[in-house]
C-alpha angles and dihedrals in degrees: 000000000000090000090052093051092045090051092051092047091048091049092050092048093049090051089068088071089063098037094122092056105036111038143265135331122216139198126196148179118225137197112198123197108201127212109189131175112196132183120189141177107204119176090339095309119116120223127185118181144160118222113197102147097074122106138179137202119213150163130229130201120192148162128216113218091185140342089283108036134053139154127215144178120216133192126188135187130196114273100170130017124228124224135212119189090340092308118122113245120180145177094216103188143339136194127191143173114214140184114214123207110197132200110194107215099173135349087264099040137052133176119207145177124213131202130174147109131283148172129219135191114216129189110200131166103320101338140074121205142167123229131190127198146142116284126209138164151132134252149162132229123209124192136164103220094291134102089257121090136178114221127195117190146164119218131187102213115171137007104166146124126223141170122226123181090342092308118114125217133186117195129190110178135174132168142204109215132197110199129187105202129193119197119211 
């Protein structure tokens, strides 16, 4: 996974050399509201909980190859912990590389789909683990004739099962993101 993220970061950095010929770069701030359903079997006891009070703050760095295609890298850190029965549960951090496929609807409004790959670090009950999975979603960007846009999107992040220290976890996580994006 580290090799994948390094390759994407290297590719995005090298694109700056060709910025005049290929298109525009962009940088954004993101607030991510997380909706996670988790099932766990810890020391023979089954847990099933819904975590909807967890949030993350992140940055995104991308490059538009054309009006319809761009690539981006995103990184998020925990902004608000979730709880289950008084126990702290948290999505600590996540990193993802995404391709964005854009349909311009109007000069002030775009629809887009994203697909990519990401990794997430979760702290649940007594364990901490990292999960990797494909990421996909849809969104819309609204701008008013300036290089600044406001994006609202839904992403399906993880739908996996894992075992840590003999304890099993199943995670199904999606987010609603609000991104403020600056094109340069």
